[in-house]
Structure formats: C-alpha cells, structure tokens
C-alpha positions as CSV (number, residue, x, y, z in Angstrom):
1,X,18.5,73.1,-0.9
2,X,15.5,71.7,-2.6
3,X,13.0,69.3,-1.0
4,X,14.7,66.2,-2.4
5,X,18.1,67.3,-1.1
6,X,16.7,68.0,2.3
7,X,15.0,64.6,2.5
8,X,18.3,63.0,1.4
9,X,20.2,64.8,4.1
10,X,17.6,63.8,6.8
11,X,17.7,60.1,5.7
12,X,21.5,60.2,5.7
13,X,21.6,61.7,9.2
14,X,19.3,59.1,10.6
15,X,21.5,56.3,9.1
16,X,24.6,58.0,10.5
17,X,22.9,58.2,13.9
18,X,22.1,54.5,13.9
19,X,25.6,53.5,12.8
20,X,27.2,55.9,15.3
21,X,25.4,54.0,18.1
22,X,26.7,50.7,16.7
23,X,30.2,52.2,16.6
24,X,29.8,53.3,20.2
25,X,28.7,49.8,21.3
26,X,31.7,48.2,19.6
27,X,34.4,50.7,20.3
28,X,33.1,53.0,23.1
29,X,33.7,56.0,20.9
30,X,30.9,58.4,21.9
31,X,28.2,58.8,19.3
32,X,27.7,62.4,20.5
33,X,31.1,63.3,19.2
34,X,30.5,61.6,15.8
35,X,27.2,63.4,15.3
36,X,28.7,66.8,16.1
37,X,31.5,66.1,13.5
38,X,28.7,65.3,10.9
39,X,27.2,68.7,11.8
40,X,30.5,70.5,11.3
41,X,31.0,68.8,7.9
42,X,27.5,69.8,6.8
43,X,27.8,73.3,8.0
44,X,31.4,74.6,8.2
45,X,33.2,72.3,5.7
46,X,30.6,71.6,2.9
47,X,28.5,74.7,3.7
48,X,25.3,72.9,2.7
49,X,23.3,74.7,5.4
50,X,23.6,77.7,7.6
51,X,22.2,78.1,11.1
52,X,20.1,81.1,10.0
53,X,18.3,78.9,7.4
54,X,16.5,77.0,10.2
55,X,14.8,80.1,11.4
56,X,12.1,79.6,14.1
57,X,12.1,75.9,13.5
58,X,15.4,75.5,15.3
59,X,13.9,77.1,18.5
60,X,10.9,74.7,18.3
61,X,13.1,71.7,17.8
62,X,15.6,72.5,20.5
63,X,12.9,73.3,23.0
64,X,11.2,70.0,22.3
65,X,14.5,68.2,22.6
66,X,15.0,69.6,26.1
67,X,11.6,68.8,27.5
68,X,11.3,65.4,25.9
69,X,14.7,64.1,27.0
70,X,13.9,65.3,30.5
71,X,10.6,63.5,30.4
72,X,12.0,60.2,29.1
73,X,14.9,60.4,31.6
74,X,12.5,60.9,34.5
75,X,10.4,57.9,33.6
76,X,13.2,55.6,34.8
77,X,13.6,57.3,38.2
78,X,12.2,55.5,41.2
79,X,10.7,57.7,43.9
80,X,12.8,56.1,46.6
81,X,15.9,56.9,44.6
82,X,14.7,60.4,44.0
83,X,14.1,61.0,47.7
84,X,17.6,59.7,48.6
85,X,19.2,61.8,45.9
86,X,17.3,65.1,45.8
87,X,19.1,67.0,48.6
88,X,22.5,66.0,47.4
89,X,21.5,66.8,43.8
90,X,20.4,70.3,44.9
91,X,23.6,70.8,46.8
92,X,25.7,69.7,43.9
93,X,23.7,71.9,41.5
94,X,24.1,75.0,43.7
95,X,27.8,74.4,44.6
96,X,28.8,73.7,41.0
97,X,26.8,76.7,39.7
98,X,28.4,79.1,42.2
99,X,31.9,77.8,41.7
100,X,31.5,77.8,37.9
101,X,30.1,81.3,37.8
102,X,33.0,82.5,40.0
103,X,35.8,80.9,38.0
104,X,34.3,81.8,34.5
105,X,33.6,85.4,35.7
106,X,37.2,85.6,37.0
107,X,38.8,84.4,33.7
108,X,36.4,86.6,31.7
109,X,37.3,89.7,33.6
110,X,40.8,89.6,32.1
111,X,39.2,89.7,28.7
112,X,36.3,92.2,29.1
113,X,37.5,94.3,32.1
114,X,33.8,94.6,33.0
115,X,32.5,92.9,36.1
116,X,28.8,92.7,35.0
117,X,29.7,91.3,31.6
118,X,32.0,88.8,33.2
119,X,29.2,87.7,35.6
120,X,26.8,87.4,32.7
121,X,29.2,85.0,31.0
122,X,29.5,83.0,34.2
123,X,25.7,82.8,34.6
124,X,25.2,81.6,31.0
125,X,27.9,78.9,31.4
126,X,27.2,77.9,35.0
127,X,25.0,74.9,34.4
128,X,25.1,71.6,32.6
129,X,23.1,70.5,29.6
130,X,20.2,68.0,30.1
131,X,20.2,67.3,26.3
132,X,23.8,66.2,26.6
133,X,24.0,64.6,30.0
134,X,20.9,62.4,29.7
135,X,21.9,60.6,26.5
136,X,25.4,60.1,28.0
137,X,24.0,58.7,31.2
138,X,22.3,55.9,29.2
139,X,25.8,54.7,28.1
140,X,27.9,55.3,31.3
141,X,28.4,52.3,33.7
142,X,27.6,54.2,36.9
143,X,27.6,51.8,39.8
144,X,24.9,53.6,41.9
145,X,21.5,54.5,40.4
146,X,21.3,57.4,42.7
147,X,24.3,59.0,41.1
148,X,22.6,58.8,37.7
149,X,19.6,60.5,39.3
150,X,21.7,63.2,40.9
151,X,23.4,64.1,37.6
152,X,20.1,64.1,35.7
153,X,18.4,66.3,38.3
154,X,21.4,68.6,38.3
155,X,21.2,69.2,34.6
156,X,17.6,70.2,34.9
157,X,17.9,72.4,38.0
158,X,21.0,74.2,36.7
159,X,19.2,75.3,33.5
160,X,16.7,77.2,35.7
161,X,19.5,78.8,37.7
162,X,21.3,79.9,34.4
163,X,18.1,81.4,33.1
164,X,17.2,83.3,36.2
165,X,20.9,84.4,36.8
166,X,21.2,85.7,33.2
167,X,17.9,87.6,33.3
168,X,18.9,89.1,36.7
169,X,22.3,90.3,35.5
170,X,20.7,91.8,32.4
171,X,18.2,93.6,34.6
172,X,21.0,94.9,36.8
173,X,22.9,96.2,33.7
174,X,19.7,97.9,32.6
175,X,18.6,99.5,35.9
176,X,21.8,99.5,37.9
177,X,20.0,98.1,40.9
178,X,20.7,94.8,42.8
179,X,17.6,93.3,44.5
180,X,18.6,90.1,46.3
181,X,15.1,89.4,47.6
182,X,13.7,89.5,44.0
183,X,16.3,87.0,42.9
184,X,15.4,84.6,45.7
185,X,11.7,84.9,44.9
186,X,12.2,84.3,41.2
187,X,14.1,81.1,41.9
188,X,11.7,79.8,44.5
189,X,8.5,80.6,42.4
190,X,10.0,79.1,39.2
191,X,10.9,75.8,41.0
192,X,7.8,75.4,43.2
193,X,5.1,76.4,40.7
194,X,6.5,74.2,37.9
195,X,6.9,71.3,40.3
196,X,3.3,71.6,41.6
197,X,1.7,72.0,38.2
198,X,3.8,69.1,36.8
199,X,2.7,66.7,39.6
200,X,-1.0,67.7,39.3
201,X,-1.1,67.3,35.5
202,X,0.7,63.9,35.9
203,X,-1.8,62.7,38.5
204,X,-4.8,63.8,36.4
205,X,-3.3,62.1,33.3
206,X,-2.7,58.9,35.2
207,X,-6.4,59.0,36.3
208,X,-7.6,59.4,32.7
209,X,-5.3,56.6,31.4
210,X,-6.7,54.2,34.0
211,X,-10.3,55.2,33.4
212,X,-10.3,55.1,29.7
213,X,-8.5,52.1,28.2
214,X,-8.5,53.6,24.7
215,X,-6.0,56.3,26.0
216,X,-3.6,53.7,27.4
217,X,-1.8,53.0,24.2
218,X,-2.2,56.5,22.7
219,X,1.4,57.5,23.3
220,X,1.2,60.6,21.1
221,X,-1.5,62.0,23.4
222,X,0.9,61.7,26.3
223,X,3.5,63.7,24.3
224,X,0.8,66.3,23.5
225,X,0.0,66.6,27.2
226,X,3.7,67.1,27.9
227,X,4.0,69.9,25.3
228,X,0.8,71.6,26.5
229,X,2.2,71.4,30.1
230,X,5.5,73.0,29.1
231,X,3.7,75.8,27.2
232,X,1.3,76.5,30.1
233,X,4.1,76.6,32.8
234,X,6.3,78.8,30.6
235,X,3.4,81.2,29.9
236,X,3.2,84.6,31.7
237,X,0.2,83.2,33.5
238,X,2.4,80.8,35.5
239,X,5.9,82.1,34.8
240,X,7.6,78.9,36.0
241,X,10.2,76.5,34.5
242,X,8.8,74.3,31.8
243,X,11.9,72.0,32.1
244,X,11.1,71.3,35.8
245,X,7.5,70.7,35.0
246,X,8.4,68.2,32.3
247,X,10.7,66.4,34.8
248,X,7.9,66.3,37.4
249,X,5.4,65.0,34.9
250,X,7.8,62.2,33.8
251,X,8.5,61.3,37.5
252,X,4.8,60.9,38.3
253,X,4.1,58.8,35.2
254,X,7.1,56.7,35.8
255,X,5.9,55.9,39.3
256,X,2.2,55.6,38.6
257,X,1.9,52.1,39.9
258,X,3.6,53.1,43.2
259,X,1.4,56.1,43.6
260,X,-1.8,54.2,42.9
261,X,-1.0,51.5,45.4
262,X,-0.2,54.2,48.0
263,X,-3.5,56.0,47.3
264,X,-5.3,52.7,47.6
265,X,-3.4,51.7,50.7
266,X,-2.4,48.5,49.0
267,X,1.1,47.8,50.0
268,X,0.5,44.1,50.7
269,X,2.7,42.0,48.4
270,X,0.3,39.1,48.8
271,X,-2.5,41.2,47.2
272,X,-0.2,42.0,44.3
273,X,0.0,38.3,43.5
274,X,-3.8,38.2,43.1
275,X,-3.9,40.8,40.4
276,X,-5.0,39.4,37.0
277,X,-2.9,39.4,33.9
278,X,-5.1,42.2,32.4
279,X,-4.7,44.2,35.6
280,X,-0.9,43.8,35.5
281,X,-1.0,45.0,31.9
282,X,-2.9,48.1,33.0
283,X,-0.4,48.8,35.7
284,X,2.4,48.4,33.3
285,X,0.7,50.9,31.0
286,X,0.4,53.3,33.9
287,X,4.1,53.1,34.4
288,X,4.6,53.9,30.7
289,X,6.7,50.8,30.7
290,X,5.0,48.5,28.2
291,X,7.5,47.2,25.6
292,X,5.7,49.1,22.9
293,X,5.7,52.3,24.9
294,X,9.4,52.0,25.7
295,X,10.2,51.3,22.1
296,X,8.2,54.2,20.9
297,X,9.8,56.7,23.3
298,X,13.2,55.4,22.7
299,X,12.8,55.8,18.9
300,X,11.8,59.4,19.4
301,X,14.7,60.0,21.8
302,X,17.0,58.6,19.2
303,X,15.7,60.9,16.5
304,X,15.8,64.0,18.8
305,X,19.3,63.2,20.1
306,X,20.7,62.6,16.6
307,X,19.5,65.8,15.1
308,X,20.2,67.9,18.2
309,X,23.9,67.1,18.2
310,X,24.1,67.5,14.4
311,X,22.5,70.9,14.8
312,X,25.0,71.8,17.5
313,X,27.8,71.0,15.1
314,X,26.2,73.2,12.4
315,X,26.2,76.1,14.8
316,X,29.9,76.1,15.4
317,X,31.9,78.8,13.5
318,X,35.7,78.0,13.3
319,X,36.7,81.2,11.6
320,X,38.1,82.9,14.7
321,X,40.6,80.6,16.4
322,X,41.6,83.2,19.0
323,X,38.1,83.1,20.4
324,X,38.2,79.4,20.5
325,X,41.4,79.6,22.6
326,X,39.5,81.8,25.1
327,X,36.7,79.2,25.0
328,X,39.2,76.5,25.8
329,X,40.5,78.4,28.8
330,X,37.0,78.9,30.1
331,X,36.1,75.2,29.6
332,X,39.3,74.1,31.3
333,X,38.6,76.3,34.3
334,X,35.1,74.7,34.6
335,X,36.5,71.2,34.5
336,X,39.2,72.0,37.0
337,X,36.8,73.5,39.5
338,X,34.3,70.6,39.3
339,X,36.5,68.1,41.3
340,X,36.4,70.5,44.3
341,X,32.6,70.6,44.0
342,X,32.3,66.8,44.0
343,X,34.7,66.5,46.9
344,X,32.7,69.0,48.9
345,X,29.3,67.5,48.2
346,X,30.3,63.8,48.4
347,X,32.5,64.1,51.5
348,X,32.1,61.0,53.6
349,X,30.7,58.9,50.9
350,X,32.8,56.0,49.6
351,X,33.2,56.2,45.8
352,X,35.5,54.2,43.7
353,X,37.8,55.9,41.2
354,X,35.5,55.4,38.2
355,X,32.4,56.5,39.9
356,X,34.0,59.7,41.2
357,X,35.6,60.5,37.8
358,X,32.2,60.2,36.0
359,X,30.8,62.6,38.5
360,X,33.6,65.1,37.9
361,X,33.6,65.1,34.1
362,X,29.8,65.3,33.3
363,X,29.7,69.1,33.1
364,X,29.0,69.8,29.4
365,X,27.3,72.9,28.3
366,X,24.4,72.9,25.7
367,X,22.1,74.8,23.6
368,X,20.6,76.6,26.6
369,X,23.9,78.5,26.9
370,X,23.8,79.4,23.2
371,X,20.2,80.6,23.5
372,X,20.9,82.7,26.6
373,X,23.9,84.3,24.8
374,X,21.6,85.3,21.9
375,X,19.1,86.8,24.4
376,X,22.0,88.8,26.0
377,X,23.0,90.2,22.5
378,X,19.4,91.0,21.5
379,X,18.9,92.9,24.8
380,X,21.0,95.7,23.4
381,X,22.8,96.1,26.7
382,X,26.2,94.8,25.6
383,X,28.9,97.1,24.4
384,X,29.4,97.2,20.7
385,X,33.0,96.0,20.7
386,X,32.0,92.6,22.4
387,X,29.0,91.8,20.2
388,X,31.0,90.0,17.6
389,X,33.0,87.8,20.1
390,X,30.5,87.2,22.9
391,X,28.3,84.5,21.2
392,X,31.3,82.9,19.5
393,X,33.1,82.4,22.8
394,X,29.9,80.9,24.4
395,X,29.4,78.5,21.5
396,X,33.1,77.5,21.6
397,X,32.7,76.6,25.3
398,X,29.6,74.6,24.4
399,X,31.5,72.7,21.6
400,X,34.7,72.2,23.5
401,X,33.0,71.0,26.7
402,X,30.9,68.4,24.8
403,X,33.9,67.2,22.9
404,X,36.0,67.0,26.1
405,X,33.3,65.3,28.0
406,X,32.8,62.7,25.3
407,X,36.5,62.0,25.1
408,X,36.9,61.8,28.9
409,X,33.9,59.4,29.1
410,X,35.6,57.2,26.6
411,X,38.9,57.3,28.5
412,X,37.3,56.8,31.9
413,X,35.4,53.8,30.6
414,X,38.7,52.3,29.5
415,X,40.4,53.1,32.8
416,X,42.8,55.5,31.2
417,X,41.6,58.6,33.1
418,X,41.0,59.1,36.8
419,X,40.3,62.8,37.1
420,X,42.1,66.1,36.5
421,X,42.9,66.5,40.2
422,X,43.3,62.9,41.6
423,X,45.1,64.3,44.6
424,X,41.7,65.4,45.8
425,X,40.5,61.9,46.0
426,X,40.5,60.2,49.5
427,X,43.5,58.1,50.2
428,X,41.4,55.0,50.9
429,X,39.5,55.3,47.6
430,X,39.4,52.1,45.6
431,X,41.0,52.2,42.2
432,X,39.4,49.7,39.9
433,X,41.6,46.9,38.4
434,X,41.5,46.1,34.7
435,X,39.3,43.1,35.4
436,X,36.8,45.2,37.4
437,X,36.7,47.9,34.7
438,X,36.0,45.2,32.1
439,X,33.2,43.8,34.3
440,X,31.7,47.3,34.9
441,X,31.7,48.3,31.3
442,X,30.6,45.0,29.7
C-alpha cells in the first residue's frame, strides 16, 4: 500500500471507531466486536495488509496500548477503593490463574500428549487482557466501584503471572529442572520492584507538577514520563513488570490531592473551603482531572483502543477451522471454570445476578497471549510438529474469548444471560427485574 492508501485506511478506521461507539450507545452492541470485524475484513477478506507488514511497529504500538490503558484506568481509582479491593483482587487473580492453567493444560494434554507443552499453553492463556477489560469496564453498568477496580487489577496482575509462568515452563523444558523457590522470587521481585519504582516516580512527578506551573498542562510530558518509567522497569537493571509500574504511576497521579493533603496533615474539611480558586485548579491538575486533561487522555485512549482491536482482527487466520474448534473448546473450558472462581472468592458477599454475571464473563485473552506464544515458538524448544498449530490455537482462543465476552456483555446488559452455571449462585441472590435492568443500564 502507498502512503495515500495508508492514510485513507487510517482515516477510515478512526471514523469507524467513532461510529462504532455511537452504535454501542444506541444498541449496546459492543464496539470491540465491530472493530475486530473491521480488522478481519482488512486482513483476511480483502487482504489489504498482512500482520508481517507491521514489523517492529506492531510491538511498539501494542506495548504502548497496554501501558497507557492501564495508566488511564488507574487514574479513576480511589485509594480507599483500592485498599478495600486489593486483597480480593489478588485472590481472584491467583485462583482464576491456577484454575485456568489447570483446565487448559488438561484439555491441551489430549491434543499434545505432552505435559510441559500443555502447561505452557495453560500459562499463556491463564490471565485476562488489560487492553480488552479496561475499555469494556467503561461501558459496563457495575453497581460497585470496587468490583470495577478488582477486575482492572486482575487484568494487570495476571499478565505478570502469565509472563513469569511462561518463562518458567520454557526454562524447565530447556534444563529439565524445577526450582520452586526461583519462581516465587521472580514473582515477588517483579511485583514489588515495579510497585516501588512506579510510586516513587509518581510522587516525584507530582512534586514537579506542583512546583513548576508550566508543566501542569504539559500532558505529553506526563506520557513521556510514563513511557520512560515502563522502559526503566522492564530493563535488565530493574527486571520488574512495566505494566504494574504503569498502574502504580497512574494510581499515584489519580490520588495526588489526597496524598498531598495527607503529607501536609490537612484533613480538615473546613480548611479545604478556604482554598482559593487558583489553588483548587492546581489541585485538580495534580489529580490529572482537569476537563482538558480528561479529554486529552480519553482521545488518546479512543485512538489506541480503536487500532488495537482492528489489529487483533488482522492477526486472525481462518484457514484452519479444525484449530479454531480446539480454540473454542479451550475458551469454553476457561469460561466454565470462572464461575467456580467467582463463587470461591466472593463467598459471603451479596451480589445481584447482573453483578455476579459480569464478574464471571470478563475473562478475555489479549495480545499478551499472542506475544507469549511467539516467544515460545522462537525459543526453539517446541517440537516441530506443533509449530504450525501452536500460535494459531492461541490466537483462536484470543479471538473467540473476546467475541464471546463482547456478546455476553451485551446479553447480560439486556438481562438475557445470567451465567453459564447459575446453579452455583446463592439461593437468596437477587435477580434483577426488567425495570431494575433498565435503570442500571440507562
């Protein structure tokens, strides 16, 4: 494609992204699904572009999409909500990851007859995708803010578990040795180092924003700091999770006002009333919540989300339907095991039927799974006879899980779906009436 054709496609995709959001608001048909269909048309049907033509640019874009969506999602999380949600989010992440790995590995074993290869497939598909979950959370009528926070944190934390789990299995395949202590240290160091660095950088940046007014409206500088933070944490010098660092950075900036008042010991509401209008504006800027800042970040989020899902559609290869059938079985297994995880983690908490269903269906896979599958193939450790099918099966699970999640989100919002395993729901659980559903989704 020449330059004019590329520009035409980009302009068309942006318009389609805008209209897909309008269609979603009018009909509740998920824009994610429409964008992926556009990608399939561009790639598989019309064959205008091939995934290989993007080269290194695709890795840059998808990495930026991951860290930026995590950052923007974290800006809206309140510290109090985070503290209430973190332990349960961690529990849901670990339980879902372990159950998903077990069920995917079990199904895969009948295909590969190789326990390590089956476990590798499970590790790659054990998490949920931040780049899919976060945009969906903006449109889902969850009753409790803490549940939105739990799902967002889960999507970030599970990516780290998938990466570490995949690398660990590849190392076992290479050396034949299982070192449990090494795995635990890898997880702990990846989480803790990234969290500490993200918080420190966030605090330093807040200080600079407050000291130098010229920086307060330089929103691109904040994005530059975010990218630099990700690169630093992911570097061999730190060796942590850039995704977790991006999340921590967003959390600190989103709660800048609260942090500053805590550091100043100013929790007196009467003192807050004495703050001048200029001071209020500064505090709003510290929160990265000025209308201009919110609009700027939302526009970038729209652009990133639109092209991310179109790119995912381009990646899908429909030439081997038998592999898609395997991908469907793996996806179904993941969705069937999720209700058990939700029931275990949220035991004793009163959830209505819609709230519980949303918690059960938000388990889509994303580009992280596709990237990890590529790393596994490039390692040279996989047997030759599985090389052709391995990545296709992983990508089929990514595609089917996103499509299924989008459809189920639509059905749940209409009150047409109450979970794959409703018999697991408590007997005293409240099922929403049509009127309550309409009020919740309006």
